[in-house]
PDB file of N, CA, C and O in Angstrom:
ATOM      1  N   MET A   1       0.815  -1.194   0.000  1.00  0.00           N
ATOM      2  CA  MET A   1       0.000   0.000   0.000  1.00  0.00           C
ATOM      3  C   MET A   1       0.863   1.265   0.000  1.00  0.00           C
ATOM      4  O   MET A   1       0.491   2.275  -0.597  1.00  0.00           O
ATOM      5  N   LEU A   2       2.018   1.204   0.673  1.00  0.00           N
ATOM      6  CA  LEU A   2       2.916   2.355   0.708  1.00  0.00           C
ATOM      7  C   LEU A   2       3.443   2.687  -0.690  1.00  0.00           C
ATOM      8  O   LEU A   2       3.617   3.858  -1.027  1.00  0.00           O
ATOM      9  N   ILE A   3       3.693   1.668  -1.492  1.00  0.00           N
ATOM     10  CA  ILE A   3       4.193   1.881  -2.852  1.00  0.00           C
ATOM     11  C   ILE A   3       3.157   2.658  -3.671  1.00  0.00           C
ATOM     12  O   ILE A   3       3.520   3.558  -4.429  1.00  0.00           O
ATOM     13  N   LYS A   4       1.884   2.322  -3.526  1.00  0.00           N
ATOM     14  CA  LYS A   4       0.833   3.011  -4.259  1.00  0.00           C
ATOM     15  C   LYS A   4       0.745   4.476  -3.856  1.00  0.00           C
ATOM     16  O   LYS A   4       0.500   5.342  -4.696  1.00  0.00           O
ATOM     17  N   ILE A   5       0.943   4.750  -2.581  1.00  0.00           N
ATOM     18  CA  ILE A   5       0.903   6.128  -2.107  1.00  0.00           C
ATOM     19  C   ILE A   5       2.080   6.925  -2.667  1.00  0.00           C
ATOM     20  O   ILE A   5       1.916   8.078  -3.068  1.00  0.00           O
ATOM     21  N   VAL A   6       3.257   6.316  -2.695  1.00  0.00           N
ATOM     22  CA  VAL A   6       4.443   6.981  -3.253  1.00  0.00           C
ATOM     23  C   VAL A   6       4.230   7.277  -4.736  1.00  0.00           C
ATOM     24  O   VAL A   6       4.546   8.371  -5.204  1.00  0.00           O
ATOM     25  N   ILE A   7       3.699   6.311  -5.469  1.00  0.00           N
ATOM     26  CA  ILE A   7       3.441   6.504  -6.901  1.00  0.00           C
ATOM     27  C   ILE A   7       2.427   7.613  -7.109  1.00  0.00           C
ATOM     28  O   ILE A   7       2.595   8.442  -8.004  1.00  0.00           O
ATOM     29  N   LEU A   8       1.394   7.643  -6.310  1.00  0.00           N
ATOM     30  CA  LEU A   8       0.371   8.674  -6.432  1.00  0.00           C
ATOM     31  C   LEU A   8       0.935  10.058  -6.110  1.00  0.00           C
ATOM     32  O   LEU A   8       0.624  11.024  -6.806  1.00  0.00           O
ATOM     33  N   ILE A   9       1.745  10.163  -5.086  1.00  0.00           N
ATOM     34  CA  ILE A   9       2.338  11.454  -4.716  1.00  0.00           C
ATOM     35  C   ILE A   9       3.263  11.967  -5.822  1.00  0.00           C
ATOM     36  O   ILE A   9       3.225  13.149  -6.163  1.00  0.00           O
ATOM     37  N   VAL A  10       4.087  11.086  -6.379  1.00  0.00           N
ATOM     38  CA  VAL A  10       4.994  11.506  -7.453  1.00  0.00           C
ATOM     39  C   VAL A  10       4.194  11.905  -8.684  1.00  0.00           C
ATOM     40  O   VAL A  10       4.543  12.872  -9.362  1.00  0.00           O
ATOM     41  N   PHE A  11       3.127  11.175  -8.981  1.00  0.00           N
ATOM     42  CA  PHE A  11       2.284  11.524 -10.125  1.00  0.00           C
ATOM     43  C   PHE A  11       1.632  12.889  -9.917  1.00  0.00           C
ATOM     44  O   PHE A  11       1.551  13.684 -10.854  1.00  0.00           O
ATOM     45  N   LEU A  12       1.170  13.166  -8.711  1.00  0.00           N
ATOM     46  CA  LEU A  12       0.598  14.475  -8.424  1.00  0.00           C
ATOM     47  C   LEU A  12       1.648  15.583  -8.530  1.00  0.00           C
ATOM     48  O   LEU A  12       1.343  16.682  -8.993  1.00  0.00           O
ATOM     49  N   LEU A  13       2.877  15.302  -8.105  1.00  0.00           N
ATOM     50  CA  LEU A  13       3.955  16.279  -8.262  1.00  0.00           C
ATOM     51  C   LEU A  13       4.241  16.559  -9.733  1.00  0.00           C
ATOM     52  O   LEU A  13       4.547  17.692 -10.105  1.00  0.00           O
ATOM     53  N   ILE A  14       4.143  15.534 -10.563  1.00  0.00           N
ATOM     54  CA  ILE A  14       4.331  15.717 -12.010  1.00  0.00           C
ATOM     55  C   ILE A  14       3.244  16.633 -12.561  1.00  0.00           C
ATOM     56  O   ILE A  14       3.533  17.529 -13.355  1.00  0.00           O
ATOM     57  N   LEU A  15       2.005  16.417 -12.151  1.00  0.00           N
ATOM     58  CA  LEU A  15       0.908  17.260 -12.624  1.00  0.00           C
ATOM     59  C   LEU A  15       1.041  18.698 -12.123  1.00  0.00           C
ATOM     60  O   LEU A  15       0.750  19.640 -12.860  1.00  0.00           O
ATOM     61  N   ILE A  16       1.477  18.869 -10.884  1.00  0.00           N
ATOM     62  CA  ILE A  16       1.686  20.219 -10.341  1.00  0.00           C
ATOM     63  C   ILE A  16       2.790  20.929 -11.102  1.00  0.00           C
ATOM     64  O   ILE A  16       2.671  22.119 -11.397  1.00  0.00           O
ATOM     65  N   SER A  17       3.852  20.226 -11.422  1.00  0.00           N
ATOM     66  CA  SER A  17       4.949  20.818 -12.182  1.00  0.00           C
ATOM     67  C   SER A  17       4.481  21.226 -13.581  1.00  0.00           C
ATOM     68  O   SER A  17       4.879  22.272 -14.093  1.00  0.00           O
ATOM     69  N   LEU A  18       3.645  20.407 -14.186  1.00  0.00           N
ATOM     70  CA  LEU A  18       3.113  20.735 -15.510  1.00  0.00           C
ATOM     71  C   LEU A  18       2.206  21.964 -15.439  1.00  0.00           C
ATOM     72  O   LEU A  18       2.262  22.824 -16.317  1.00  0.00           O
ATOM     73  N   ALA A  19       1.378  22.051 -14.409  1.00  0.00           N
ATOM     74  CA  ALA A  19       0.512  23.214 -14.241  1.00  0.00           C
ATOM     75  C   ALA A  19       1.336  24.474 -13.974  1.00  0.00           C
ATOM     76  O   ALA A  19       0.999  25.553 -14.461  1.00  0.00           O
ATOM     77  N   THR A  20       2.400  24.341 -13.210  1.00  0.00           N
ATOM     78  CA  THR A  20       3.281  25.476 -12.945  1.00  0.00           C
ATOM     79  C   THR A  20       3.936  25.965 -14.227  1.00  0.00           C
ATOM     80  O   THR A  20       4.057  27.170 -14.449  1.00  0.00           O
ATOM     81  N   ALA A  21       4.355  25.036 -15.065  1.00  0.00           N
ATOM     82  CA  ALA A  21       4.960  25.417 -16.338  1.00  0.00           C
ATOM     83  C   ALA A  21       3.955  26.148 -17.221  1.00  0.00           C
ATOM     84  O   ALA A  21       4.307  27.123 -17.884  1.00  0.00           O
ATOM     85  N   LEU A  22       2.718  25.689 -17.234  1.00  0.00           N
ATOM     86  CA  LEU A  22       1.687  26.358 -18.027  1.00  0.00           C
ATOM     87  C   LEU A  22       1.431  27.765 -17.503  1.00  0.00           C
ATOM     88  O   LEU A  22       1.330  28.714 -18.280  1.00  0.00           O
ATOM     89  N   PHE A  23       1.326  27.898 -16.188  1.00  0.00           N
ATOM     90  CA  PHE A  23       1.090  29.206 -15.577  1.00  0.00           C
ATOM     91  C   PHE A  23       2.233  30.166 -15.874  1.00  0.00           C
ATOM     92  O   PHE A  23       1.996  31.307 -16.270  1.00  0.00           O
ATOM     93  N   THR A  24       3.462  29.719 -15.689  1.00  0.00           N
ATOM     94  CA  THR A  24       4.605  30.615 -15.927  1.00  0.00           C
ATOM     95  C   THR A  24       4.778  30.916 -17.410  1.00  0.00           C
ATOM     96  O   THR A  24       5.291  31.976 -17.769  1.00  0.00           O
ATOM     97  N   PHE A  25       4.357  29.995 -18.277  1.00  0.00           N
ATOM     98  CA  PHE A  25       4.439  30.246 -19.715  1.00  0.00           C
ATOM     99  C   PHE A  25       3.545  31.411 -20.103  1.00  0.00           C
ATOM    100  O   PHE A  25       3.953  32.278 -20.876  1.00  0.00           O
ATOM    101  N   PHE A  26       2.324  31.437 -19.569  1.00  0.00           N
ATOM    102  CA  PHE A  26       1.422  32.520 -19.905  1.00  0.00           C
ATOM    103  C   PHE A  26       1.773  33.818 -19.169  1.00  0.00           C
ATOM    104  O   PHE A  26       1.557  34.908 -19.700  1.00  0.00           O
ATOM    105  N   LYS A  27       2.303  33.708 -17.972  1.00  0.00           N
ATOM    106  CA  LYS A  27       2.638  34.906 -17.203  1.00  0.00           C
ATOM    107  C   LYS A  27       3.921  35.562 -17.697  1.00  0.00           C
ATOM    108  O   LYS A  27       3.988  36.786 -17.807  1.00  0.00           O
ATOM    109  N   ASP A  28       4.944  34.755 -17.996  1.00  0.00           N
ATOM    110  CA  ASP A  28       6.246  35.280 -18.401  1.00  0.00           C
ATOM    111  C   ASP A  28       6.524  35.053 -19.884  1.00  0.00           C
ATOM    112  O   ASP A  28       7.684  35.050 -20.296  1.00  0.00           O
ATOM    113  N   GLY A  29       5.514  34.869 -20.665  1.00  0.00           N
ATOM    114  CA  GLY A  29       5.707  34.529 -22.076  1.00  0.00           C
ATOM    115  C   GLY A  29       6.423  35.596 -22.868  1.00  0.00           C
ATOM    116  O   GLY A  29       7.143  35.284 -23.816  1.00  0.00           O
ATOM    117  N   SER A  30       6.237  36.858 -22.497  1.00  0.00           N
ATOM    118  CA  SER A  30       6.846  37.932 -23.274  1.00  0.00           C
ATOM    119  C   SER A  30       8.263  38.280 -22.804  1.00  0.00           C
ATOM    120  O   SER A  30       8.990  38.992 -23.498  1.00  0.00           O
ATOM    121  N   LYS A  31       8.649  37.785 -21.645  1.00  0.00           N
ATOM    122  CA  LYS A  31       9.983  38.085 -21.128  1.00  0.00           C
ATOM    123  C   LYS A  31      10.995  37.106 -21.714  1.00  0.00           C
ATOM    124  O   LYS A  31      10.826  35.890 -21.628  1.00  0.00           O
ATOM    125  N   GLU A  32      12.040  37.651 -22.305  1.00  0.00           N
ATOM    126  CA  GLU A  32      13.034  36.790 -22.944  1.00  0.00           C
ATOM    127  C   GLU A  32      14.004  36.170 -21.949  1.00  0.00           C
ATOM    128  O   GLU A  32      14.549  35.099 -22.214  1.00  0.00           O
ATOM    129  N   ASP A  33      14.231  36.811 -20.819  1.00  0.00           N
ATOM    130  CA  ASP A  33      15.228  36.311 -19.877  1.00  0.00           C
ATOM    131  C   ASP A  33      14.642  35.381 -18.820  1.00  0.00           C
ATOM    132  O   ASP A  33      15.382  34.880 -17.974  1.00  0.00           O
ATOM    133  N   SER A  34      13.348  35.141 -18.846  1.00  0.00           N
ATOM    134  CA  SER A  34      12.723  34.279 -17.847  1.00  0.00           C
ATOM    135  C   SER A  34      12.823  32.823 -18.297  1.00  0.00           C
ATOM    136  O   SER A  34      12.483  32.489 -19.432  1.00  0.00           O
ATOM    137  N   ASN A  35      13.291  31.968 -17.399  1.00  0.00           N
ATOM    138  CA  ASN A  35      13.405  30.555 -17.737  1.00  0.00           C
ATOM    139  C   ASN A  35      12.692  29.676 -16.711  1.00  0.00           C
ATOM    140  O   ASN A  35      13.042  28.509 -16.540  1.00  0.00           O
ATOM    141  N   ARG A  36      11.695  30.236 -16.030  1.00  0.00           N
ATOM    142  CA  ARG A  36      10.960  29.454 -15.038  1.00  0.00           C
ATOM    143  C   ARG A  36      10.162  28.327 -15.690  1.00  0.00           C
ATOM    144  O   ARG A  36      10.008  27.258 -15.099  1.00  0.00           O
ATOM    145  N   THR A  37       9.656  28.555 -16.899  1.00  0.00           N
ATOM    146  CA  THR A  37       8.924  27.505 -17.604  1.00  0.00           C
ATOM    147  C   THR A  37       9.837  26.338 -17.912  1.00  0.00           C
ATOM    148  O   THR A  37       9.451  25.181 -17.747  1.00  0.00           O
ATOM    149  N   VAL A  38      11.039  26.633 -18.357  1.00  0.00           N
ATOM    150  CA  VAL A  38      12.001  25.579 -18.679  1.00  0.00           C
ATOM    151  C   VAL A  38      12.364  24.790 -17.430  1.00  0.00           C
ATOM    152  O   VAL A  38      12.480  23.566 -17.482  1.00  0.00           O
ATOM    153  N   LYS A  39      12.544  25.478 -16.309  1.00  0.00           N
ATOM    154  CA  LYS A  39      12.870  24.786 -15.058  1.00  0.00           C
ATOM    155  C   LYS A  39      11.718  23.888 -14.610  1.00  0.00           C
ATOM    156  O   LYS A  39      11.948  22.775 -14.136  1.00  0.00           O
ATOM    157  N   ALA A  40      10.473  24.367 -14.758  1.00  0.00           N
ATOM    158  CA  ALA A  40       9.317  23.559 -14.358  1.00  0.00           C
ATOM    159  C   ALA A  40       9.185  22.327 -15.255  1.00  0.00           C
ATOM    160  O   ALA A  40       8.880  21.237 -14.771  1.00  0.00           O
ATOM    161  N   LEU A  41       9.409  22.494 -16.545  1.00  0.00           N
ATOM    162  CA  LEU A  41       9.328  21.343 -17.456  1.00  0.00           C
ATOM    163  C   LEU A  41      10.484  20.371 -17.230  1.00  0.00           C
ATOM    164  O   LEU A  41      10.314  19.160 -17.368  1.00  0.00           O
ATOM    165  N   THR A  42      11.652  20.895 -16.887  1.00  0.00           N
ATOM    166  CA  THR A  42      12.783  20.028 -16.559  1.00  0.00           C
ATOM    167  C   THR A  42      12.489  19.215 -15.309  1.00  0.00           C
ATOM    168  O   THR A  42      12.830  18.034 -15.239  1.00  0.00           O
ATOM    169  N   MET A  43      11.865  19.834 -14.333  1.00  0.00           N
ATOM    170  CA  MET A  43      11.473  19.126 -13.112  1.00  0.00           C
ATOM    171  C   MET A  43      10.452  18.033 -13.431  1.00  0.00           C
ATOM    172  O   MET A  43      10.508  16.940 -12.867  1.00  0.00           O
ATOM    173  N   ARG A  44       9.523  18.332 -14.336  1.00  0.00           N
ATOM    174  CA  ARG A  44       8.521  17.336 -14.720  1.00  0.00           C
ATOM    175  C   ARG A  44       9.181  16.142 -15.384  1.00  0.00           C
ATOM    176  O   ARG A  44       8.828  14.998 -15.098  1.00  0.00           O
ATOM    177  N   ILE A  45      10.121  16.393 -16.256  1.00  0.00           N
ATOM    178  CA  ILE A  45      10.817  15.297 -16.932  1.00  0.00           C
ATOM    179  C   ILE A  45      11.623  14.474 -15.937  1.00  0.00           C
ATOM    180  O   ILE A  45      11.634  13.245 -16.005  1.00  0.00           O
ATOM    181  N   ALA A  46      12.297  15.152 -15.013  1.00  0.00           N
ATOM    182  CA  ALA A  46      13.085  14.433 -14.002  1.00  0.00           C
ATOM    183  C   ALA A  46      12.189  13.574 -13.117  1.00  0.00           C
ATOM    184  O   ALA A  46      12.540  12.437 -12.804  1.00  0.00           O
ATOM    185  N   LEU A  47      11.030  14.107 -12.708  1.00  0.00           N
ATOM    186  CA  LEU A  47      10.099  13.323 -11.900  1.00  0.00           C
ATOM    187  C   LEU A  47       9.542  12.138 -12.670  1.00  0.00           C
ATOM    188  O   LEU A  47       9.371  11.055 -12.109  1.00  0.00           O
ATOM    189  N   SER A  48       9.258  12.336 -13.956  1.00  0.00           N
ATOM    190  CA  SER A  48       8.733  11.245 -14.781  1.00  0.00           C
ATOM    191  C   SER A  48       9.757  10.122 -14.945  1.00  0.00           C
ATOM    192  O   SER A  48       9.420   8.942 -14.840  1.00  0.00           O
ATOM    193  N   ILE A  49      10.992  10.497 -15.199  1.00  0.00           N
ATOM    194  CA  ILE A  49      12.046   9.492 -15.337  1.00  0.00           C
ATOM    195  C   ILE A  49      12.276   8.783 -14.010  1.00  0.00           C
ATOM    196  O   ILE A  49      12.457   7.566 -13.970  1.00  0.00           O
ATOM    197  N   GLY A  50      12.267   9.553 -12.921  1.00  0.00           N
ATOM    198  CA  GLY A  50      12.422   8.949 -11.595  1.00  0.00           C
ATOM    199  C   GLY A  50      11.303   7.972 -11.278  1.00  0.00           C
ATOM    200  O   GLY A  50      11.556   6.901 -10.727  1.00  0.00           O
ATOM    201  N   LEU A  51      10.061   8.330 -11.620  1.00  0.00           N
ATOM    202  CA  LEU A  51       8.927   7.434 -11.392  1.00  0.00           C
ATOM    203  C   LEU A  51       9.064   6.166 -12.221  1.00  0.00           C
ATOM    204  O   LEU A  51       8.779   5.072 -11.735  1.00  0.00           O
ATOM    205  N   PHE A  52       9.495   6.305 -13.459  1.00  0.00           N
ATOM    206  CA  PHE A  52       9.674   5.142 -14.327  1.00  0.00           C
ATOM    207  C   PHE A  52      10.734   4.203 -13.763  1.00  0.00           C
ATOM    208  O   PHE A  52      10.539   2.988 -13.730  1.00  0.00           O
ATOM    209  N   ILE A  53      11.845   4.763 -13.325  1.00  0.00           N
ATOM    210  CA  ILE A  53      12.909   3.939 -12.735  1.00  0.00           C
ATOM    211  C   ILE A  53      12.426   3.283 -11.447  1.00  0.00           C
ATOM    212  O   ILE A  53      12.734   2.119 -11.188  1.00  0.00           O
ATOM    213  N   PHE A  54      11.667   4.028 -10.634  1.00  0.00           N
ATOM    214  CA  PHE A  54      11.107   3.471  -9.405  1.00  0.00           C
ATOM    215  C   PHE A  54      10.170   2.303  -9.712  1.00  0.00           C
ATOM    216  O   PHE A  54      10.185   1.296  -9.004  1.00  0.00           O
ATOM    217  N   LEU A  55       9.363   2.429 -10.754  1.00  0.00           N
ATOM    218  CA  LEU A  55       8.472   1.333 -11.143  1.00  0.00           C
ATOM    219  C   LEU A  55       9.260   0.110 -11.609  1.00  0.00           C
ATOM    220  O   LEU A  55       8.895  -1.022 -11.291  1.00  0.00           O
ATOM    221  N   LEU A  56      10.330   0.333 -12.354  1.00  0.00           N
ATOM    222  CA  LEU A  56      11.165  -0.788 -12.794  1.00  0.00           C
ATOM    223  C   LEU A  56      11.821  -1.490 -11.606  1.00  0.00           C
ATOM    224  O   LEU A  56      11.859  -2.719 -11.543  1.00  0.00           O
ATOM    225  N   ILE A  57      12.334  -0.702 -10.671  1.00  0.00           N
ATOM    226  CA  ILE A  57      12.958  -1.282  -9.480  1.00  0.00           C
ATOM    227  C   ILE A  57      11.920  -2.011  -8.632  1.00  0.00           C
ATOM    228  O   ILE A  57      12.188  -3.093  -8.108  1.00  0.00           O
ATOM    229  N   GLY A  58      10.740  -1.420  -8.499  1.00  0.00           N
ATOM    230  CA  GLY A  58       9.668  -2.059  -7.743  1.00  0.00           C
ATOM    231  C   GLY A  58       9.240  -3.378  -8.348  1.00  0.00           C
ATOM    232  O   GLY A  58       8.961  -4.331  -7.621  1.00  0.00           O
ATOM    233  N   TYR A  59       9.184  -3.447  -9.661  1.00  0.00           N
ATOM    234  CA  TYR A  59       8.829  -4.690 -10.329  1.00  0.00           C
ATOM    235  C   TYR A  59       9.941  -5.726 -10.158  1.00  0.00           C
ATOM    236  O   TYR A  59       9.668  -6.899  -9.901  1.00  0.00           O
ATOM    237  N   ALA A  60      11.187  -5.289 -10.300  1.00  0.00           N
ATOM    238  CA  ALA A  60      12.312  -6.219 -10.181  1.00  0.00           C
ATOM    239  C   ALA A  60      12.434  -6.796  -8.773  1.00  0.00           C
ATOM    240  O   ALA A  60      12.846  -7.944  -8.612  1.00  0.00           O
ATOM    241  N   ASN A  61      12.081  -6.016  -7.753  1.00  0.00           N
ATOM    242  CA  ASN A  61      12.176  -6.481  -6.376  1.00  0.00           C
ATOM    243  C   ASN A  61      10.905  -7.165  -5.883  1.00  0.00           C
ATOM    244  O   ASN A  61      10.866  -7.670  -4.761  1.00  0.00           O
ATOM    245  N   GLY A  62       9.875  -7.184  -6.710  1.00  0.00           N
ATOM    246  CA  GLY A  62       8.634  -7.841  -6.321  1.00  0.00           C
ATOM    247  C   GLY A  62       7.721  -6.991  -5.469  1.00  0.00           C
ATOM    248  O   GLY A  62       6.777  -7.514  -4.876  1.00  0.00           O
ATOM    249  N   TRP A  63       7.972  -5.689  -5.389  1.00  0.00           N
ATOM    250  CA  TRP A  63       7.109  -4.823  -4.607  1.00  0.00           C
ATOM    251  C   TRP A  63       5.772  -4.619  -5.297  1.00  0.00           C
ATOM    252  O   TRP A  63       4.744  -4.465  -4.637  1.00  0.00           O
ATOM    253  N   ILE A  64       5.783  -4.616  -6.626  1.00  0.00           N
ATOM    254  CA  ILE A  64       4.559  -4.468  -7.410  1.00  0.00           C
ATOM    255  C   ILE A  64       4.503  -5.598  -8.413  1.00  0.00           C
ATOM    256  O   ILE A  64       5.539  -6.062  -8.888  1.00  0.00           O
ATOM    257  N   GLN A  65       3.309  -6.042  -8.737  1.00  0.00           N
ATOM    258  CA  GLN A  65       3.124  -7.068  -9.737  1.00  0.00           C
ATOM    259  C   GLN A  65       2.087  -6.599 -10.749  1.00  0.00           C
ATOM    260  O   GLN A  65       1.047  -6.056 -10.377  1.00  0.00           O
ATOM    261  N   PRO A  66       2.373  -6.810 -12.026  1.00  0.00           N
ATOM    262  CA  PRO A  66       1.378  -6.432 -13.036  1.00  0.00           C
ATOM    263  C   PRO A  66       0.213  -7.428 -13.002  1.00  0.00           C
ATOM    264  O   PRO A  66       0.354  -8.568 -12.561  1.00  0.00           O
ATOM    265  N   HIS A  67      -0.901  -6.970 -13.469  1.00  0.00           N
ATOM    266  CA  HIS A  67      -2.066  -7.847 -13.589  1.00  0.00           C
ATOM    267  C   HIS A  67      -2.695  -7.599 -14.940  1.00  0.00           C
ATOM    268  O   HIS A  67      -2.610  -6.502 -15.493  1.00  0.00           O
ATOM    269  N   GLY A  68      -3.315  -8.613 -15.453  1.00  0.00           N
ATOM    270  CA  GLY A  68      -3.932  -8.502 -16.772  1.00  0.00           C
ATOM    271  C   GLY A  68      -5.283  -7.805 -16.693  1.00  0.00           C
ATOM    272  O   GLY A  68      -5.861  -7.632 -15.620  1.00  0.00           O
ATOM    273  N   ILE A  69      -5.753  -7.420 -17.842  1.00  0.00           N
ATOM    274  CA  ILE A  69      -7.082  -6.836 -17.910  1.00  0.00           C
ATOM    275  C   ILE A  69      -8.088  -7.962 -17.769  1.00  0.00           C
ATOM    276  O   ILE A  69      -8.033  -8.961 -18.486  1.00  0.00           O
ATOM    277  N   GLN A  70      -9.000  -7.786 -16.840  1.00  0.00           N
ATOM    278  CA  GLN A  70      -9.925  -8.877 -16.553  1.00  0.00           C
ATOM    279  C   GLN A  70     -11.249  -8.694 -17.213  1.00  0.00           C
ATOM    280  O   GLN A  70     -12.135  -9.535 -17.063  1.00  0.00           O
TER     281      GLN A  70
END
């Protein structure tokens, strides 16, 4: 159950980072020196890759098991 909570929290962080990037894109869109959107999108990519690696490690260690569509 703890694994599911960790996955859910990381997924929510990914969505928050994406929303932050959208907000900063519209707010700072005309400023050439602002890179907050790039930082937010970089954070989203890092969280996504981290979640993917965590899922692979969880599967390899037997913490999570896939199930078929029933």
